N, C-alpha and C positions, 0 to 999 in steps of 0.2 A: 529412625529407619536404618541409619548407618550401623548402629550397634547390632540390630537384628540381622542385617545382611552379613556382617562380620562373623557373628555367632554361627549363622547357617553355613558359611564358608569353612568354618573350623570343624564342623561335625565330621566330614570325611577324614580329616587329619586325625581326629580322636579315634575314629573307627580303625584307621591304619595302625595307630599306636597300640590299640587293644589287640589287634590281629597279630602284630609282632610279638607282643607280650605272651599271647596265648601259645603261639608256636614255640616260643622260648621255653615255656613250662613243659610242653609236650616233649621237647628235646631233652630236658632235664629228666623227665620220667623215663624215657628210653635209655638214657645214659645210666641212670640209677639201676634200671632193670638189668642192663647188660653187666654192670659191675657186680650185682648180686648173683646173676646167673653164672658168671665166671667163678665166683666164690663158692658155687655149689648149691645155691638155692633153686629148687625146682620151679619150672614155669607155671605149674598149677598154683603153687603158693604165691608167686609174684602176681599172677592175674587175679587170684582171690583177694589179695590185699588191695589191689588196684580198685576193685569194685566194692569191697567191704567199706573202705573209707568213703567212697563215693555215695554208698547207700546210707550210711549214718548221717552224712552232711545233708543229703537230699531230704531225709525225714525231718531234720531240724528246720530246713527251709520251708517245707510244707506245713510244719507244725505252727509256724507263725500265724497262719490263718485259722488254726484250730484243727485238732486231730479227729475229724469226723470222717465217716465212710465216704461221703460225697467228695472229699478232697482227693481220694485215690481212684475214683471211678473214671472210666472212659468208654465211649461207645465204639472205640477202635482197638480193643484189647489185643486181638490177634496180631494186628499190624504192629502195635507198639512192642509186643513181646518178640515178634519176629525180628524187628529192627534191633532190639537189645541183644538177641542171640547172634546176629550177624557181627555186631561190634565186639561182643565177648569172644567169639571164635577168632576174630581178626587179632584181638589183643593177645590171646593165648598163643597163636601161631607166631606172632611177632616176638613175644618174649622168649619163646623156645628158640627161634632162629637167631636171636641176638647173642646167644651163647657161642655160636659158631661163626657168625659173620660180622664184618666191620659195620659200624653205624652208618657209614656213607653208602655202602652197598644196599643195606636194608631200606634206607630212606629213599634212595634213587629208584628202586623197584616199586616201593610203595607209592611214589608220586606218579606212577602210570595210572593211578585210580581215575583221574579226570578223563583220560583217554578211554578207559573201559566204560565209564559213565556214558560218554558220547556214543560208544559202540552199542551199549545196551539200550540206550534211549530209542533206537530204531525199533526194536522189538517190544520193549517193555512199555515205553511211554508213547509209542507210535509217532515220534517226532520225525520230521523230514531232515535228512542229512545230505548236504550238497557235496560237490567234489572237493572243496577245500577241507572240509572236516573229515571226509573219507581219507584224504591224503594225510591229514594230521594223525588219524587213527593208525594208519600204516607206519608213519614215522615213529609214533610212540612205541609200537611193538618192535620196530627195528632197534630203538633205544634200549628196550628191555633185553633184547638178544645181545646187544653189545655189553651190557652190564653182566648178564648171567653167563654168557659164553658157554652154552650147554655142552659143547664138545671140546672145551679147553681144560687145562690143568687147574684153573681157578674155580671151576664149577663145584658147588657143594649142594647136596640134596636139600638142605635147609632153604635154598633159594626158591624152591617150589612152594614152600610154605608162605614166603613173602608174596609170591604171585597170587596165591589164594587170598592172602591178606588184602592185596590191592583190589581183587575182585569183590571180596566181602565188603570192603569199604565203599566200593562203587554202588553195590546194591543198597547198602546202608544210606548212602547219599540220596539215591533215588527214592527210598522210602521216607527219608526225612523231608524231601521236597513235597511228597504227597501228603504228609501229615502236618506240614507247616501251616499254621493258622487254624487247624482243625483240633489239634491236641495241644494243651498248654505245655510250655517248655519244662516247667517244674515237674509235671506229670511224666513226661518222657524221661527226664533225668532220674526220677524215682524208680521207674520200672527198669531202667538200664542198670541201676545199682542193685535192685532186688533180684533180677534174673541172674546177673553175674555172680552175686554172692551165693544165692541158693544152689545154682548148678555147680559151682566150683568148690563149695564148702567141703563135701565129702572127699574129693580128690586132694584138696589142700591138707586136710587133717591126716589123710593116709600117707602123704609124702612129705609132711612138714619137717623142715630142718631149721633149727634155731640159729639165728645169726650169732657169730662168735663174739661180736663186740656190740656195745651200745650204739655206736655209730651205724653199724649195719642194720640194727633194729630201727633206728631213726629213718634211714633211707627206705626201708621196707614200708614203714607206716606212711611216709611221705608220698608214695606212689598214688594212693587214693586221694590224698588231700590236693596234691598238685594236679592230678588228672581232673578232678572236679573243678578246681579253680580255672584250669585251662579251658574247659568246656564253657564255663560261665563267661570268661573273657571273650571267647569266640562268639557266643550267642549275643553278647552285648555289642560286640564290634559291628554286627549286622543291623543294630538299631541306629547306628550313626553313619554307616556307609553301605552302598549297594554291593551286591555280590561281584559285579563287574569291577568296581573300584578296589575291592579287597583281594580278589583272587590272586593277582600276581605276587602278593606279599606272603602267600602260603609257602612259597619256595624259600623263604628265609630259614625254614626248618633245615634245609640242606646245608646252609652256611653254619647254623648253630651246631649241628651234629658233627660237622667236619672239624670245627674248633674244639668242641668238647672231646671228640675222639682222639685228637692229637694230644691235648694236654693231659688227659686221664689215661688213655691206653697207648699213646705213642704211635697211633696209626696214621698213615698218610695215604689218601686215595690214589690208586694207580691211574694210569692214563685211560685205560678202558672204562673204569668207573666214572671218571670225570667226563669223558666223551659221551658215554651213555646217558649220564645225568643231564648233560646239556641238550642232547637230542630229545629226551623225554620232556624237559622243561620247554623246549621249543614247540613240541607238539601240543602241550597243554596251553601255551600262550596263543598258538594259532586258533585253537578251539575257543579260547576266551575271547579273542578278537572277533571271530566270526559271530559269536553269540551277542557281542556288543552291537554289531551291525544289524 
């Protein structure tokens, strides 16, 4: 009995480790995408490679059970495709904005997504939101304004794309919640890769720029591989820990990108970005705590 209890107690720890690893891979993907974007690689090409690699690996995973038509069928095709389009458009806007904005600014705005989920849950999921969560929603939007500073000298139009990114990710999260347990994870992964690859292919071919070095090509190919691996780690993390246990560790992404941004691009977050990020994190943690209760 003691062994079983110990093993059970260790499961959330494993989930947390997988969560931390997943967000580290996502931070490497964004850092690589920014490095390539600054070098002149178009956003369409970056997003295409992100999903093409994902698509190839997803086919291989499904093929383990046999490449029959039934393996790719789903009774919720429209919802699965819509979910994939939301994530694809969020990725495209993210990669485009990364050319102009520091990693910390992009990630801080992006992490307003849980606040937007809470806001949308009132109308989309018909959930009841009390005064604490309404306060957290308001706090989150104040945090976004602090980071964006729409009337300040640091404002860049690309920030609007990241606000769209956060909104698309919120809708993606809501759709994932609705499809969870109804559609297999491998099926959703497959359609995510398929939709992204098919939609972005003509734009990628039209705007293609060949990386000048073999290392550049390696980073380009790694976008899809690391992106798929990150999603797999994220999915498996939820097998060992509950959403409430894991959610606070998503903010490790902000730490990762701050470190990578400093060492690779020499950028240091300014006081406004740090303050706004802390306000957004606080709002997200308030919502998380209220959902626990």
